[in-house]
TORKOL-4160 file (C-alpha; in steps of 0.2 Angstrom, whole numbers, padded with zeros to 4 digits, m for minus):
101
<pt num="1" X="0069" Y="0070" Z="0030"/>
<pt num="2" X="0081" Y="0084" Z="0029"/>
<pt num="3" X="0075" Y="0088" Z="0011"/>
<pt num="4" X="0057" Y="0088" Z="0017"/>
<pt num="5" X="0047" Y="0103" Z="0013"/>
<pt num="6" X="0032" Y="0110" Z="0024"/>
<pt num="7" X="0015" Y="0108" Z="0017"/>
<pt num="8" X="0000" Y="0116" Z="0024"/>
<pt num="9" X="m0016" Y="0105" Z="0024"/>
<pt num="10" X="m0033" Y="0105" Z="0031"/>
<pt num="11" X="m0040" Y="0090" Z="0039"/>
<pt num="12" X="m0057" Y="0089" Z="0047"/>
<pt num="13" X="m0058" Y="0108" Z="0048"/>
<pt num="14" X="m0041" Y="0110" Z="0056"/>
<pt num="15" X="m0025" Y="0117" Z="0048"/>
<pt num="16" X="m0009" Y="0107" Z="0050"/>
<pt num="17" X="0009" Y="0109" Z="0043"/>
<pt num="18" X="0016" Y="0093" Z="0038"/>
<pt num="19" X="0034" Y="0088" Z="0032"/>
<pt num="20" X="0033" Y="0080" Z="0015"/>
<pt num="21" X="0048" Y="0073" Z="0005"/>
<pt num="22" X="0050" Y="0082" Z="m0012"/>
<pt num="23" X="0040" Y="0075" Z="m0026"/>
<pt num="24" X="0027" Y="0066" Z="m0014"/>
<pt num="25" X="0015" Y="0081" Z="m0012"/>
<pt num="26" X="0002" Y="0073" Z="m0023"/>
<pt num="27" X="0002" Y="0057" Z="m0013"/>
<pt num="28" X="0001" Y="0067" Z="0003"/>
<pt num="29" X="m0014" Y="0077" Z="m0003"/>
<pt num="30" X="m0023" Y="0061" Z="m0008"/>
<pt num="31" X="m0020" Y="0054" Z="0009"/>
<pt num="32" X="m0026" Y="0070" Z="0018"/>
<pt num="33" X="m0041" Y="0070" Z="0006"/>
<pt num="34" X="m0045" Y="0051" Z="0010"/>
<pt num="35" X="m0043" Y="0054" Z="0029"/>
<pt num="36" X="m0054" Y="0070" Z="0028"/>
<pt num="37" X="m0068" Y="0061" Z="0019"/>
<pt num="38" X="m0068" Y="0046" Z="0031"/>
<pt num="39" X="m0068" Y="0058" Z="0046"/>
<pt num="40" X="m0083" Y="0068" Z="0038"/>
<pt num="41" X="m0092" Y="0052" Z="0034"/>
<pt num="42" X="m0091" Y="0046" Z="0052"/>
<pt num="43" X="m0096" Y="0063" Z="0059"/>
<pt num="44" X="m0111" Y="0064" Z="0048"/>
<pt num="45" X="m0116" Y="0047" Z="0053"/>
<pt num="46" X="m0119" Y="0053" Z="0070"/>
<pt num="47" X="m0113" Y="0036" Z="0077"/>
<pt num="48" X="m0096" Y="0043" Z="0083"/>
<pt num="49" X="m0093" Y="0058" Z="0094"/>
<pt num="50" X="m0077" Y="0068" Z="0097"/>
<pt num="51" X="m0064" Y="0073" Z="0086"/>
<pt num="52" X="m0051" Y="0060" Z="0093"/>
<pt num="53" X="m0063" Y="0046" Z="0092"/>
<pt num="54" X="m0068" Y="0050" Z="0074"/>
<pt num="55" X="m0049" Y="0051" Z="0069"/>
<pt num="56" X="m0046" Y="0034" Z="0077"/>
<pt num="57" X="m0061" Y="0026" Z="0069"/>
<pt num="58" X="m0056" Y="0034" Z="0052"/>
<pt num="59" X="m0038" Y="0027" Z="0054"/>
<pt num="60" X="m0045" Y="0010" Z="0058"/>
<pt num="61" X="m0057" Y="0010" Z="0043"/>
<pt num="62" X="m0043" Y="0015" Z="0031"/>
<pt num="63" X="m0031" Y="0002" Z="0038"/>
<pt num="64" X="m0045" Y="m0011" Z="0037"/>
<pt num="65" X="m0048" Y="m0007" Z="0018"/>
<pt num="66" X="m0029" Y="m0008" Z="0015"/>
<pt num="67" X="m0027" Y="m0025" Z="0023"/>
<pt num="68" X="m0043" Y="m0031" Z="0015"/>
<pt num="69" X="m0036" Y="m0026" Z="m0002"/>
<pt num="70" X="m0018" Y="m0033" Z="0001"/>
<pt num="71" X="m0015" Y="m0048" Z="m0010"/>
<pt num="72" X="m0012" Y="m0064" Z="0000"/>
<pt num="73" X="0002" Y="m0068" Z="m0011"/>
<pt num="74" X="0005" Y="m0072" Z="m0029"/>
<pt num="75" X="0001" Y="m0088" Z="m0037"/>
<pt num="76" X="0018" Y="m0096" Z="m0039"/>
<pt num="77" X="0012" Y="m0112" Z="m0048"/>
<pt num="78" X="0015" Y="m0106" Z="m0065"/>
<pt num="79" X="0033" Y="m0100" Z="m0060"/>
<pt num="80" X="0036" Y="m0116" Z="m0051"/>
<pt num="81" X="0031" Y="m0126" Z="m0067"/>
<pt num="82" X="0042" Y="m0115" Z="m0078"/>
<pt num="83" X="0057" Y="m0118" Z="m0066"/>
<pt num="84" X="0054" Y="m0137" Z="m0067"/>
<pt num="85" X="0053" Y="m0136" Z="m0086"/>
<pt num="86" X="0069" Y="m0127" Z="m0087"/>
<pt num="87" X="0078" Y="m0139" Z="m0075"/>
<pt num="88" X="0072" Y="m0153" Z="m0086"/>
<pt num="89" X="0078" Y="m0145" Z="m0101"/>
<pt num="90" X="0095" Y="m0142" Z="m0093"/>
<pt num="91" X="0096" Y="m0160" Z="m0087"/>
<pt num="92" X="0093" Y="m0166" Z="m0105"/>
<pt num="93" X="0106" Y="m0155" Z="m0113"/>
<pt num="94" X="0119" Y="m0160" Z="m0099"/>
<pt num="95" X="0115" Y="m0178" Z="m0102"/>
<pt num="96" X="0118" Y="m0176" Z="m0121"/>
<pt num="97" X="0134" Y="m0167" Z="m0118"/>
<pt num="98" X="0141" Y="m0181" Z="m0107"/>
<pt num="99" X="0138" Y="m0193" Z="m0121"/>
<pt num="100" X="0150" Y="m0182" Z="m0131"/>
<pt num="101" X="0165" Y="m0184" Z="m0119"/>
């Protein structure tokens, strides 16, 4: 990260200076905003006390959301069928070629 630039952010009322790769400032600010919002929601709920615990719970909530939205894997059935069809076509063409020689 030698090309990283320092970006000042505010998270849960505290100021931080973070290193950020060039061109990724928008993503960093979106991440800060998401974390800040989650921390404020937890604080306002009154169920979690202490900045450290709030930060930890916010991180776990965000991680859970990310894992829950992550696709389990693409449906490969159409691709598999396409490969099988192509293989059949290739076999047919090769069989016809063999008859020529």
